[in-house]
Z-matrix of the N, CA and C atoms (Angstrom, degrees):
N
C 1 1.452
C 2 1.529 1 109.36
N 3 1.304 2 115.31 1 130.76
C 4 1.462 3 120.15 2 176.94
C 5 1.523 4 109.39 3 -91.95
N 6 1.324 5 116.46 4 133.28
C 7 1.464 6 122.30 5 -179.07
C 8 1.528 7 108.96 6 -113.86
N 9 1.328 8 115.71 7 127.80
C 10 1.475 9 120.98 8 177.78
C 11 1.517 10 108.55 9 -124.52
N 12 1.331 11 116.69 10 110.54
C 13 1.470 12 122.44 11 174.39
C 14 1.521 13 107.69 12 -93.01
N 15 1.311 14 115.30 13 116.70
C 16 1.480 15 120.01 14 -174.01
C 17 1.523 16 108.68 15 -84.88
N 18 1.314 17 116.22 16 101.82
C 19 1.466 18 121.69 17 -178.15
C 20 1.528 19 108.65 18 -95.60
N 21 1.327 20 115.59 19 103.62
C 22 1.446 21 120.88 20 -177.08
C 23 1.532 22 108.48 21 -146.87
N 24 1.327 23 118.36 22 138.96
C 25 1.470 24 120.52 23 -177.72
C 26 1.516 25 114.56 24 -55.41
N 27 1.335 26 118.45 25 -39.83
C 28 1.451 27 120.33 26 179.04
C 29 1.524 28 112.50 27 -65.46
N 30 1.323 29 115.93 28 -37.66
C 31 1.470 30 120.28 29 178.26
C 32 1.518 31 108.91 30 -67.08
N 33 1.321 32 117.90 31 -45.98
C 34 1.451 33 121.91 32 -179.43
C 35 1.537 34 110.73 33 -63.38
N 36 1.330 35 116.39 34 -38.50
C 37 1.465 36 120.88 35 177.83
C 38 1.516 37 110.54 36 -61.12
N 39 1.332 38 117.95 37 -48.65
C 40 1.453 39 121.14 38 -177.52
C 41 1.543 40 110.88 39 -68.94
N 42 1.335 41 117.02 40 -35.72
C 43 1.450 42 119.64 41 177.19
C 44 1.537 43 112.23 42 -63.24
N 45 1.330 44 115.66 43 -35.39
C 46 1.454 45 119.75 44 179.64
C 47 1.525 46 110.87 45 -60.43
N 48 1.324 47 117.21 46 -43.28
C 49 1.449 48 121.28 47 179.96
C 50 1.537 49 111.23 48 -74.80
N 51 1.316 50 117.47 49 -31.64
C 52 1.471 51 119.24 50 174.52
C 53 1.522 52 111.02 51 -64.16
N 54 1.318 53 116.72 52 -39.04
C 55 1.461 54 120.90 53 -178.53
C 56 1.525 55 112.12 54 -68.88
N 57 1.295 56 117.62 55 -30.40
C 58 1.470 57 122.43 56 -173.52
C 59 1.552 58 108.74 57 -62.81
N 60 1.330 59 115.78 58 121.94
C 61 1.466 60 119.54 59 -179.45
C 62 1.497 61 112.65 60 -65.37
N 63 1.329 62 118.37 61 -15.94
C 64 1.457 63 122.50 62 178.86
C 65 1.521 64 113.35 63 -83.69
N 66 1.330 65 118.77 64 -6.19
C 67 1.449 66 121.41 65 179.83
C 68 1.530 67 109.18 66 -73.49
N 69 1.329 68 116.57 67 125.29
C 70 1.477 69 119.72 68 -176.88
C 71 1.518 70 111.18 69 -78.10
N 72 1.326 71 115.98 70 167.95
C 73 1.465 72 121.38 71 -174.29
C 74 1.521 73 113.74 72 -60.19
N 75 1.328 74 121.62 73 -47.55
C 76 1.458 75 119.90 74 179.43
C 77 1.542 76 112.90 75 -58.87
N 78 1.335 77 115.84 76 -39.76
C 79 1.470 78 119.71 77 179.23
C 80 1.523 79 109.33 78 -69.40
N 81 1.325 80 117.77 79 -39.40
C 82 1.460 81 121.17 80 179.80
C 83 1.525 82 109.94 81 -61.47
N 84 1.327 83 117.67 82 -42.05
C 85 1.466 84 120.78 83 178.03
C 86 1.518 85 111.87 84 -62.86
N 87 1.337 86 115.69 85 -43.56
C 88 1.480 87 119.76 86 -177.77
C 89 1.506 88 110.19 87 -65.19
N 90 1.331 89 116.86 88 -43.88
C 91 1.447 90 120.68 89 -179.32
C 92 1.530 91 111.78 90 -65.02
N 93 1.331 92 116.79 91 -38.61
C 94 1.453 93 121.05 92 177.08
C 95 1.516 94 110.29 93 -62.08
N 96 1.317 95 116.95 94 -44.48
C 97 1.454 96 122.05 95 177.84
C 98 1.520 97 111.14 96 -58.56
N 99 1.317 98 117.06 97 -48.09
C 100 1.461 99 121.53 98 -179.04
C 101 1.543 100 110.86 99 -65.34
N 102 1.315 101 116.21 100 -40.43
C 103 1.459 102 120.12 101 -177.82
C 104 1.523 103 110.84 102 -67.21
N 105 1.314 104 118.11 103 -39.26
C 106 1.441 105 121.26 104 179.68
C 107 1.533 106 111.01 105 -64.78
N 108 1.318 107 117.02 106 -37.63
C 109 1.462 108 119.85 107 177.75
C 110 1.522 109 110.30 108 -60.54
N 111 1.328 110 117.34 109 -41.36
C 112 1.462 111 119.81 110 176.91
C 113 1.536 112 111.56 111 -66.14
N 114 1.312 113 117.53 112 -42.79
C 115 1.472 114 120.37 113 179.86
C 116 1.529 115 110.07 114 -67.79
N 117 1.332 116 117.80 115 -36.10
C 118 1.450 117 121.80 116 179.73
C 119 1.524 118 111.85 117 -62.59
N 120 1.325 119 116.21 118 -33.95
C 121 1.477 120 120.82 119 177.29
C 122 1.536 121 109.89 120 -57.58
N 123 1.336 122 116.85 121 -43.15
C 124 1.463 123 121.10 122 179.39
C 125 1.536 124 110.56 123 -75.26
N 126 1.337 125 116.38 124 -38.69
C 127 1.473 126 120.51 125 -173.55
C 128 1.519 127 112.24 126 -68.42
N 129 1.335 128 116.77 127 -23.88
C 130 1.481 129 119.60 128 -175.96
C 131 1.531 130 112.32 129 -98.82
N 132 1.307 131 119.01 130 15.57
C 133 1.462 132 120.50 131 179.99
C 134 1.535 133 111.57 132 -59.68
N 135 1.318 134 116.76 133 -30.71
C 136 1.460 135 119.80 134 -178.46
C 137 1.513 136 112.35 135 -106.27
N 138 1.343 137 118.05 136 19.92
C 139 1.461 138 119.14 137 177.91
C 140 1.530 139 108.48 138 -61.58
N 141 1.323 140 116.48 139 144.92
C 142 1.447 141 120.97 140 -175.80
C 143 1.517 142 111.10 141 -76.82
N 144 1.326 143 114.52 142 136.71
C 145 1.478 144 121.38 143 -178.35
C 146 1.511 145 109.08 144 -132.42
N 147 1.346 146 113.80 145 163.59
C 148 1.465 147 120.73 146 173.11
C 149 1.528 148 107.24 147 -136.39
N 150 1.350 149 116.98 148 159.08
C 151 1.469 150 119.18 149 -177.62
C 152 1.521 151 112.51 150 -70.18
N 153 1.338 152 115.28 151 152.40
C 154 1.453 153 120.55 152 175.72
C 155 1.534 154 108.82 153 -139.43
N 156 1.302 155 114.43 154 123.57
C 157 1.444 156 119.89 155 178.43
C 158 1.537 157 110.53 156 -84.70
N 159 1.329 158 116.24 157 130.36
C 160 1.473 159 121.04 158 -178.96
C 161 1.526 160 109.98 159 -135.30
N 162 1.329 161 114.27 160 169.63
C 163 1.480 162 121.09 161 172.12
C 164 1.523 163 107.23 162 -117.83
N 165 1.317 164 117.13 163 118.83
C 166 1.449 165 119.99 164 171.61
C 167 1.513 166 108.46 165 -83.24
N 168 1.340 167 120.19 166 174.02
C 169 1.465 168 120.46 167 176.47
C 170 1.536 169 112.11 168 -63.46
N 171 1.338 170 117.77 169 -10.48
C 172 1.460 171 120.38 170 -175.11
C 173 1.532 172 112.26 171 -111.97
N 174 1.353 173 117.15 172 -40.58
C 175 1.463 174 118.51 173 -173.43
C 176 1.526 175 109.57 174 -164.84
N 177 1.328 176 116.75 175 167.72
C 178 1.487 177 120.03 176 173.43
C 179 1.528 178 109.53 177 -66.99
N 180 1.332 179 115.06 178 153.53
C 181 1.454 180 119.78 179 179.01
C 182 1.528 181 108.53 180 -153.07
N 183 1.325 182 114.07 181 156.81
C 184 1.451 183 119.49 182 175.62
C 185 1.517 184 108.67 183 -111.13
N 186 1.307 185 116.57 184 120.83
C 187 1.464 186 121.42 185 177.36
C 188 1.531 187 109.64 186 -115.09
N 189 1.307 188 115.91 187 -156.16
C 190 1.458 189 119.56 188 177.57
C 191 1.543 190 109.46 189 -135.36
N 192 1.312 191 115.13 190 161.08
C 193 1.462 192 121.83 191 172.71
C 194 1.516 193 107.46 192 -141.60
N 195 1.319 194 116.50 193 160.63
C 196 1.462 195 120.06 194 177.64
C 197 1.505 196 108.41 195 -63.68
N 198 1.328 197 115.67 196 134.01
C 199 1.461 198 120.79 197 -177.32
C 200 1.517 199 110.26 198 -78.01
N 201 1.331 200 114.46 199 155.66
C 202 1.471 201 119.97 200 170.94
C 203 1.516 202 109.55 201 -99.69
N 204 1.321 203 117.89 202 149.86
C 205 1.474 204 127.00 203 2.24
C 206 1.523 205 111.17 204 -67.25
N 207 1.347 206 116.24 205 148.15
C 208 1.444 207 121.21 206 -177.46
C 209 1.537 208 110.97 207 -61.83
N 210 1.333 209 116.60 208 153.45
C 211 1.464 210 119.27 209 172.58
C 212 1.532 211 110.33 210 -59.21
N 213 1.315 212 114.51 211 151.22
C 214 1.475 213 120.73 212 177.54
C 215 1.513 214 108.48 213 -112.42
N 216 1.307 215 117.18 214 123.89
C 217 1.463 216 123.68 215 177.79
C 218 1.536 217 107.78 216 -98.70
N 219 1.331 218 115.56 217 128.67
C 220 1.479 219 120.26 218 -174.69
C 221 1.527 220 109.58 219 -127.24
N 222 1.337 221 118.78 220 93.82
C 223 1.455 222 119.48 221 172.30
C 224 1.521 223 110.13 222 -76.02
N 225 1.329 224 115.16 223 141.70
C 226 1.458 225 120.98 224 175.29
C 227 1.526 226 107.70 225 -92.80
N 228 1.332 227 114.57 226 119.21
C 229 1.453 228 120.50 227 -176.74
C 230 1.520 229 111.11 228 -67.67
N 231 1.384 230 120.68 229 148.04
C 232 1.458 231 119.61 230 -1.68
C 233 1.514 232 111.43 231 -97.83
N 234 1.338 233 116.95 232 -22.63
C 235 1.473 234 120.15 233 -171.61
C 236 1.519 235 112.17 234 -64.17
N 237 1.357 236 117.28 235 -30.97
C 238 1.447 237 119.53 236 -178.31
C 239 1.523 238 112.95 237 -63.95
N 240 1.325 239 116.77 238 -21.30
C 241 1.471 240 119.82 239 177.73
C 242 1.525 241 111.18 240 -61.11
N 243 1.343 242 116.73 241 -31.97
C 244 1.449 243 120.29 242 -179.43
C 245 1.529 244 112.20 243 -68.10
N 246 1.332 245 117.42 244 -10.56
C 247 1.461 246 121.82 245 -178.88
C 248 1.532 247 111.59 246 -102.02
N 249 1.324 248 116.11 247 -9.72
C 250 1.485 249 119.29 248 -169.36
C 251 1.516 250 112.49 249 -66.85
N 252 1.323 251 118.89 250 -46.83
C 253 1.474 252 119.76 251 -176.45
C 254 1.524 253 111.49 252 -61.25
N 255 1.330 254 116.84 253 -40.30
C 256 1.461 255 119.69 254 179.83
C 257 1.517 256 112.40 255 -63.41
N 258 1.337 257 116.98 256 -35.95
C 259 1.458 258 121.41 257 177.37
C 260 1.517 259 111.61 258 -71.89
N 261 1.335 260 116.45 259 -43.66
C 262 1.464 261 119.33 260 -176.28
C 263 1.531 262 111.53 261 -71.05
N 264 1.295 263 117.06 262 -20.49
C 265 1.467 264 119.59 263 174.88
C 266 1.513 265 110.00 264 -63.51
N 267 1.340 266 116.36 265 -33.28
C 268 1.456 267 120.22 266 -179.43
C 269 1.522 268 112.92 267 -83.93
N 270 1.343 269 116.91 268 -34.02
C 271 1.471 270 120.87 269 -178.37
C 272 1.533 271 109.34 270 -129.77
N 273 1.334 272 117.75 271 71.93
C 274 1.456 273 120.03 272 -173.12
C 275 1.519 274 114.05 273 -66.11
N 276 1.328 275 119.04 274 -17.77
C 277 1.461 276 120.57 275 179.93
C 278 1.527 277 111.46 276 -87.53
N 279 1.331 278 118.29 277 -5.46
C 280 1.465 279 120.11 278 -179.80
C 281 1.518 280 109.78 279 -66.01
N 282 1.344 281 114.12 280 154.81
C 283 1.463 282 120.17 281 173.51
C 284 1.536 283 107.57 282 -94.89
N 285 1.331 284 116.18 283 162.27
C 286 1.443 285 121.56 284 -175.04
C 287 1.523 286 110.80 285 -126.11
N 288 1.329 287 115.59 286 129.76
C 289 1.455 288 121.32 287 171.20
C 290 1.524 289 107.46 288 -121.30
N 291 1.339 290 116.47 289 170.28
C 292 1.464 291 120.00 290 -176.17
C 293 1.520 292 109.60 291 -134.46
N 294 1.343 293 114.12 292 142.83
C 295 1.469 294 120.84 293 171.37
C 296 1.528 295 107.85 294 -127.35
N 297 1.298 296 115.91 295 123.78
C 298 1.457 297 121.06 296 173.52
C 299 1.527 298 110.25 297 -97.00
N 300 1.333 299 115.51 298 111.44
C 301 1.451 300 119.28 299 -176.73
C 302 1.530 301 108.28 300 -133.84
N 303 1.336 302 115.71 301 146.85
C 304 1.452 303 119.23 302 177.03
C 305 1.507 304 109.75 303 -138.78
N 306 1.326 305 114.74 304 153.17
C 307 1.462 306 121.80 305 -176.47
C 308 1.528 307 109.98 306 -101.19
N 309 1.321 308 116.74 307 129.58
C 310 1.444 309 121.36 308 171.05
C 311 1.521 310 108.37 309 -68.97
N 312 1.343 311 118.01 310 118.68
C 313 1.454 312 120.98 311 -173.54
C 314 1.515 313 113.19 312 -72.35
N 315 1.348 314 118.21 313 -8.30
C 316 1.462 315 120.31 314 177.27
C 317 1.526 316 110.67 315 -97.38
N 318 1.333 317 116.45 316 -43.41
C 319 1.489 318 120.14 317 -178.53
C 320 1.504 319 113.28 318 -96.66
N 321 1.365 320 116.05 319 -16.58
C 322 1.472 321 123.78 320 -175.03
C 323 1.536 322 112.46 321 64.46
N 324 1.322 323 117.91 322 14.53
C 325 1.461 324 121.14 323 176.52
C 326 1.526 325 109.81 324 -85.99
N 327 1.336 326 115.33 325 146.70
C 328 1.472 327 119.99 326 -178.00
C 329 1.526 328 110.63 327 -98.74
N 330 1.315 329 113.77 328 143.54
C 331 1.467 330 121.50 329 174.19
C 332 1.505 331 109.24 330 -126.86
N 333 1.341 332 116.73 331 148.93
C 334 1.467 333 122.49 332 179.34
C 335 1.510 334 108.81 333 -96.99
N 336 1.335 335 117.76 334 127.31
C 337 1.445 336 120.79 335 179.20
C 338 1.530 337 112.18 336 -114.44
N 339 1.332 338 118.67 337 -9.68
C 340 1.455 339 121.33 338 178.09
C 341 1.523 340 108.97 339 -162.79
N 342 1.332 341 115.76 340 150.71
C 343 1.473 342 119.40 341 174.28
C 344 1.523 343 109.01 342 -155.38
N 345 1.293 344 115.20 343 147.69
C 346 1.444 345 123.35 344 175.95
C 347 1.531 346 107.32 345 -142.89
N 348 1.353 347 115.72 346 90.37
C 349 1.438 348 123.05 347 -173.65
C 350 1.524 349 110.04 348 -138.61
N 351 1.328 350 116.89 349 155.31
C 352 1.476 351 117.95 350 171.24
C 353 1.518 352 110.44 351 -60.58
N 354 1.346 353 117.50 352 149.28
C 355 1.450 354 121.01 353 -179.38
C 356 1.532 355 111.76 354 -70.24
N 357 1.325 356 115.19 355 -25.13
C 358 1.465 357 119.33 356 -177.19
C 359 1.519 358 109.30 357 -129.05
N 360 1.309 359 116.35 358 117.62
C 361 1.478 360 120.89 359 179.35
C 362 1.537 361 111.17 360 -106.29
N 363 1.317 362 117.00 361 25.08
C 364 1.468 363 120.97 362 -177.50
C 365 1.511 364 110.29 363 -55.30
N 366 1.352 365 116.08 364 126.78
C 367 1.455 366 125.23 365 176.50
C 368 1.537 367 112.12 366 63.35
N 369 1.334 368 116.92 367 26.24
C 370 1.446 369 119.41 368 178.27
C 371 1.522 370 110.60 369 -100.05
N 372 1.334 371 115.44 370 137.54
C 373 1.454 372 122.22 371 167.29
C 374 1.529 373 107.91 372 -85.38
N 375 1.326 374 116.69 373 130.30
C 376 1.443 375 121.48 374 -178.36
C 377 1.523 376 109.80 375 -118.16
N 378 1.346 377 115.51 376 139.81
C 379 1.452 378 122.03 377 176.49
C 380 1.536 379 107.09 378 -120.28
N 381 1.342 380 116.13 379 112.43
C 382 1.446 381 122.26 380 -175.64
C 383 1.526 382 108.68 381 -96.32
N 384 1.322 383 116.66 382 131.61
C 385 1.469 384 121.47 383 -178.43
C 386 1.522 385 110.77 384 -112.53
N 387 1.320 386 116.65 385 122.39
C 388 1.472 387 121.75 386 175.39
C 389 1.527 388 105.93 387 -153.51
N 390 1.345 389 118.83 388 124.62
C 391 1.448 390 119.91 389 -173.10
C 392 1.527 391 114.83 390 -58.88
N 393 1.359 392 117.92 391 -36.08
C 394 1.466 393 119.56 392 -170.54
C 395 1.535 394 110.97 393 -126.97
N 396 1.307 395 115.86 394 132.48
C 397 1.459 396 120.95 395 166.06
C 398 1.518 397 106.14 396 -103.26
N 399 1.326 398 116.03 397 97.94
C 400 1.467 399 121.08 398 -176.99
C 401 1.532 400 110.14 399 -99.25
N 402 1.324 401 116.98 400 -82.92
C 403 1.473 402 119.71 401 -179.88
C 404 1.519 403 112.16 402 -87.04
N 405 1.334 404 118.10 403 -19.32
C 406 1.447 405 122.77 404 178.79
C 407 1.519 406 115.02 405 92.44
N 408 1.337 407 117.29 406 -9.99
C 409 1.451 408 120.87 407 -175.68
C 410 1.512 409 113.12 408 -64.16
N 411 1.326 410 117.93 409 -45.42
C 412 1.452 411 121.23 410 -177.16
C 413 1.529 412 111.69 411 -64.76
N 414 1.323 413 115.79 412 -46.90
C 415 1.457 414 119.35 413 -178.44
C 416 1.514 415 111.76 414 -67.27
N 417 1.339 416 117.81 415 -38.42
C 418 1.450 417 119.96 416 178.22
C 419 1.510 418 110.18 417 -62.00
N 420 1.331 419 117.83 418 -43.89
C 421 1.461 420 120.81 419 178.96
C 422 1.515 421 110.85 420 -62.96
N 423 1.321 422 117.93 421 -41.49
C 424 1.470 423 122.19 422 179.16
C 425 1.522 424 110.72 423 -62.43
N 426 1.312 425 116.92 424 -44.54
C 427 1.467 426 120.92 425 -179.52
C 428 1.519 427 110.62 426 -62.65
N 429 1.318 428 117.10 427 -47.17
C 430 1.461 429 120.15 428 179.55
C 431 1.535 430 111.27 429 -60.26
N 432 1.335 431 115.90 430 -39.54
C 433 1.463 432 120.75 431 -178.56
C 434 1.543 433 109.61 432 -63.96
N 435 1.326 434 117.05 433 -44.46
C 436 1.471 435 120.90 434 -179.32
C 437 1.513 436 111.54 435 -66.70
N 438 1.330 437 117.12 436 -38.19
C 439 1.482 438 120.59 437 179.27
C 440 1.537 439 109.45 438 -66.76
N 441 1.339 440 117.73 439 -38.19
C 442 1.447 441 120.07 440 178.14
C 443 1.527 442 111.72 441 -62.23
N 444 1.348 443 116.58 442 -28.83
C 445 1.476 444 120.83 443 178.21
C 446 1.511 445 112.08 444 -83.78
N 447 1.343 446 118.03 445 -5.98
C 448 1.455 447 121.55 446 175.34
C 449 1.504 448 116.74 447 111.09
N 450 1.344 449 119.21 448 1.83
C 451 1.466 450 120.11 449 178.65
C 452 1.535 451 109.52 450 -58.56
N 453 1.343 452 115.62 451 136.49
C 454 1.472 453 117.84 452 -177.80
C 455 1.521 454 113.06 453 -116.43
N 456 1.343 455 118.43 454 9.97
C 457 1.458 456 120.92 455 175.50
C 458 1.533 457 105.44 456 -163.57
N 459 1.332 458 117.54 457 122.34
C 460 1.457 459 121.58 458 -175.11
C 461 1.521 460 109.88 459 -129.08
N 462 1.325 461 115.21 460 127.02
C 463 1.463 462 121.67 461 173.39
C 464 1.531 463 108.45 462 -117.97
N 465 1.332 464 115.73 463 126.51
C 466 1.456 465 122.28 464 177.83
C 467 1.525 466 109.18 465 -101.78
N 468 1.305 467 116.98 466 133.17
C 469 1.471 468 121.99 467 178.51
C 470 1.516 469 107.43 468 -116.47
N 471 1.337 470 116.57 469 122.35
C 472 1.460 471 121.95 470 175.82
C 473 1.537 472 108.85 471 -129.20
N 474 1.335 473 115.09 472 154.62
C 475 1.449 474 119.04 473 173.61
C 476 1.510 475 111.50 474 -74.50
N 477 1.353 476 115.30 475 -42.47
C 478 1.448 477 122.35 476 -177.00
C 479 1.524 478 109.95 477 -137.58
N 480 1.335 479 115.42 478 157.80
C 481 1.466 480 120.83 479 173.83
C 482 1.523 481 109.12 480 -141.48
N 483 1.319 482 115.18 481 152.91
C 484 1.477 483 122.07 482 174.86
C 485 1.538 484 107.60 483 -104.91
N 486 1.313 485 117.36 484 146.68
C 487 1.488 486 119.16 485 179.05
C 488 1.504 487 112.77 486 -58.42
N 489 1.365 488 116.60 487 -38.90
C 490 1.466 489 119.60 488 179.43
C 491 1.524 490 110.69 489 -63.90
N 492 1.338 491 116.42 490 -38.82
C 493 1.466 492 121.06 491 178.49
C 494 1.508 493 112.25 492 -65.22
N 495 1.333 494 116.02 493 -42.02
C 496 1.455 495 120.64 494 177.60
C 497 1.519 496 110.79 495 -60.32
N 498 1.318 497 116.08 496 -45.78
C 499 1.458 498 120.47 497 -179.45
C 500 1.529 499 111.30 498 -63.64
N 501 1.343 500 115.91 499 -44.32
C 502 1.459 501 119.88 500 -179.80
C 503 1.520 502 111.34 501 -65.22
N 504 1.324 503 117.55 502 -41.22
C 505 1.461 504 121.01 503 179.82
C 506 1.528 505 111.07 504 -64.97
N 507 1.324 506 115.40 505 -42.83
C 508 1.482 507 119.24 506 176.83
C 509 1.512 508 110.72 507 -55.42
N 510 1.329 509 116.32 508 -44.25
C 511 1.460 510 120.94 509 -178.44
C 512 1.524 511 111.44 510 -66.65
N 513 1.336 512 117.32 511 -40.58
C 514 1.456 513 121.13 512 -174.27
C 515 1.519 514 113.89 513 -76.06
N 516 1.338 515 117.55 514 -19.46
C 517 1.465 516 119.19 515 -179.90
C 518 1.529 517 112.45 516 -113.16
N 519 1.339 518 117.03 517 10.08
C 520 1.462 519 120.08 518 -175.24
C 521 1.496 520 114.37 519 -61.36
N 522 1.358 521 117.61 520 -26.74
C 523 1.456 522 121.12 521 -177.41
C 524 1.516 523 112.82 522 -95.55
N 525 1.314 524 117.49 523 4.21
C 526 1.468 525 121.34 524 179.50
C 527 1.522 526 109.49 525 -80.97
N 528 1.323 527 116.53 526 131.87
C 529 1.474 528 120.95 527 -176.80
C 530 1.520 529 113.30 528 -76.93
N 531 1.345 530 120.23 529 -46.71
C 532 1.469 531 120.31 530 -179.19
C 533 1.531 532 110.90 531 -59.70
N 534 1.328 533 117.79 532 146.58
C 535 1.468 534 120.26 533 179.17
C 536 1.531 535 111.61 534 -65.31
N 537 1.340 536 114.83 535 137.82
C 538 1.453 537 122.21 536 177.91
C 539 1.537 538 108.14 537 -121.27
N 540 1.310 539 116.06 538 131.06
C 541 1.458 540 122.23 539 178.87
C 542 1.524 541 108.95 540 -126.42
N 543 1.309 542 116.30 541 138.13
C 544 1.465 543 121.36 542 173.53
C 545 1.523 544 108.44 543 -116.03
N 546 1.322 545 116.59 544 125.20
C 547 1.460 546 123.40 545 175.20
C 548 1.520 547 107.57 546 -114.38
N 549 1.332 548 116.58 547 124.71
C 550 1.472 549 119.81 548 -176.75
C 551 1.513 550 110.05 549 -139.47
N 552 1.350 551 115.16 550 157.90
C 553 1.444 552 120.30 551 179.73
C 554 1.498 553 114.10 552 -80.54
N 555 1.351 554 117.15 553 -25.42
C 556 1.477 555 121.25 554 -179.46
C 557 1.521 556 109.36 555 -168.76
N 558 1.339 557 115.20 556 154.00
C 559 1.454 558 122.51 557 169.90
C 560 1.519 559 105.99 558 -111.23
N 561 1.350 560 115.54 559 118.06
C 562 1.454 561 120.49 560 -175.70
C 563 1.526 562 112.20 561 -85.32
N 564 1.321 563 115.84 562 -172.10
C 565 1.475 564 121.41 563 -170.95
C 566 1.524 565 113.02 564 -71.13
N 567 1.351 566 117.03 565 -50.42
C 568 1.470 567 119.17 566 -170.98
C 569 1.524 568 109.54 567 -172.16
N 570 1.349 569 114.40 568 177.66
C 571 1.462 570 121.82 569 167.41
C 572 1.507 571 109.54 570 -100.52
N 573 1.342 572 115.79 571 147.10
C 574 1.463 573 118.47 572 173.88
C 575 1.521 574 109.67 573 -89.32
N 576 1.328 575 116.98 574 -175.51
C 577 1.460 576 121.35 575 -174.46
C 578 1.520 577 111.64 576 -67.31
N 579 1.326 578 118.41 577 -16.25
C 580 1.466 579 122.91 578 179.77
C 581 1.510 580 112.64 579 -97.25
N 582 1.348 581 116.31 580 4.42
C 583 1.444 582 120.59 581 179.19
C 584 1.517 583 114.57 582 79.34
N 585 1.332 584 116.75 583 19.66
C 586 1.471 585 120.97 584 175.97
C 587 1.513 586 111.56 585 -98.11
N 588 1.331 587 115.83 586 146.90
C 589 1.457 588 119.48 587 -178.92
C 590 1.521 589 109.80 588 -75.05
N 591 1.348 590 116.22 589 137.51
C 592 1.453 591 123.81 590 178.77
C 593 1.533 592 108.50 591 -117.32
N 594 1.348 593 119.72 592 128.33
C 595 1.453 594 126.47 593 -0.72
C 596 1.518 595 114.52 594 -74.69
N 597 1.336 596 117.35 595 -22.76
C 598 1.458 597 120.97 596 173.30
C 599 1.505 598 114.08 597 57.72
N 600 1.330 599 113.95 598 -154.32
C 601 1.485 600 120.08 599 178.14
C 602 1.521 601 111.12 600 -145.91
N 603 1.338 602 116.97 601 15.26
C 604 1.456 603 119.86 602 -178.14
C 605 1.505 604 110.71 603 88.75
N 606 1.345 605 115.95 604 -158.86
C 607 1.457 606 122.62 605 178.33
C 608 1.532 607 108.51 606 -84.51
N 609 1.334 608 116.59 607 110.16
C 610 1.471 609 119.44 608 -174.67
C 611 1.513 610 111.83 609 -62.61
N 612 1.350 611 117.41 610 -38.63
C 613 1.448 612 120.17 611 -179.95
C 614 1.522 613 112.35 612 -62.97
N 615 1.320 614 116.28 613 -43.70
C 616 1.476 615 119.74 614 179.21
C 617 1.524 616 110.38 615 -66.72
N 618 1.318 617 117.82 616 -36.75
C 619 1.448 618 119.27 617 -177.78
C 620 1.538 619 111.80 618 -75.92
N 621 1.329 620 115.67 619 -24.32
C 622 1.472 621 119.20 620 175.86
C 623 1.540 622 112.55 621 -80.54
N 624 1.352 623 115.02 622 -40.21
C 625 1.454 624 119.09 623 -168.54
C 626 1.518 625 115.78 624 -126.43
N 627 1.326 626 117.42 625 -2.49
C 628 1.453 627 120.95 626 -178.24
C 629 1.515 628 110.79 627 93.65
N 630 1.324 629 116.17 628 166.33
C 631 1.460 630 121.88 629 -178.47
C 632 1.516 631 108.86 630 -83.91
N 633 1.348 632 115.90 631 126.32
C 634 1.464 633 120.88 632 179.09
C 635 1.515 634 109.00 633 -129.98
């Protein structure tokens, strides 16, 4: 798995305000949206393209367009939904699938409770959205699920990652043949005893949508 930590002043600036416990929910949503757009710029560097012949006002030219089948964007419910608009702003022709996954707070294992995806992902590039890579269980399960459906290139976009989660994810996907890339805004210090990233930003889902 290739890991790309996007070190950029604008990303660090927005992350600072996301981390602040005083940031209200509407501001947190807006900052998440803006941050994902910046991360998506880096995450789509290897998006598949094909040539397109055009006529400029001056002369013929050869450009590019996104290749088909279109990329598939897969937010992990519920917190991943807060990242969807920022991603789709960059790739508006992409299709969208959904994975509902939750972590057992005692075992830290992930279970799938809902999904809405094509039955066949043959030759599809997939972009998985999840704000936090903490223990790695949820993302590992999502990646394995997409590979089983035929995805042959997977890029995961997270706002933050923990070193323990990175190590665990590397181990859990080491035998997967399709290329896996992780793009994140920062790698934080550690996980605490409850499996939360430190310093982190708290529970991203609760801060995006409130406590339910």
